[in-house]
C-alpha positions, 0 to 999 in steps of 0.5 A: 562769439564762441562755439558752444560746448557740452560740459559735464558737472558733478550732479549732487554739487550742483544741486547743493549749489542750487539750494542757494537762491542767489546761485541763480543770479551769480556770475560763475567762473568755470574752468575749461582746459585750463582757462576760466570762463565767466558764465551766467546760468540761463536755464535749468531744467529739472526732472518733473518727478525726481530731484535730478537735474536733466540739463543746464544752459550756461551763457558766457558774460564779458566783464565789459558788456552789459547783460540782462537778467531777472532778478528775485524781488524780497520784500522787506517787513511785510508783517510790520507795514502799517497797513498790515498792523494797524488796518488789517490788510495783506501785502500781495505781491504782484511781481516775484522778479524784474529783469535788470540790466547791468554789467556783470560786476554790478549784478545784484543777488536780489533787489530788496523793497521795504514795505513798512510804511505802506498803508491800506490800498497803497501800491508799489511800482517799478520806480520805487525800487531802489537800485544798486549803482550801475544797475537799470530796469529796462521797462523803465528806461525804454521809450515808452516807460512801463512803470508796472506794479510790483506789490499792492496792500489790500484788505482781503475780506474773509469769504462769507459762509453760507448760513445754515437754517433749519426748518421744522416740518 
């Protein structure tokens, strides 16, 4: 509802902030002409070979309007899962982030998914994510819910090595 603005931000300070993964999913308060605005980082363009931010897209947010944001998934207890420890399986993430919708005040930094009880050949789906209050996954609330898999615990066999056979001639 407001016009687009061009802003200058201290590059080194921005790089330090971006080192913290949760910074990308946080509501930021920036000061413009003695007024504070709440914004969300929508896109970061990084130079392909230098450690340099080329462009940053920010989106204004209102405290009473629902926003849609991709949030990283963090899988807990991967090494302790029953299927890993007892059955030799490997935890294989199928998604590393999921889009959520919520009010800005309810925006989580990340979504934690505990995999400790998984057995070999088990899978986790979007509906298995424990969501904080006020947070929804749009894929699950649409007219035709899409309960996508987010993780599987499978057995990955070691690649077979060709046998060397020597012949005497």
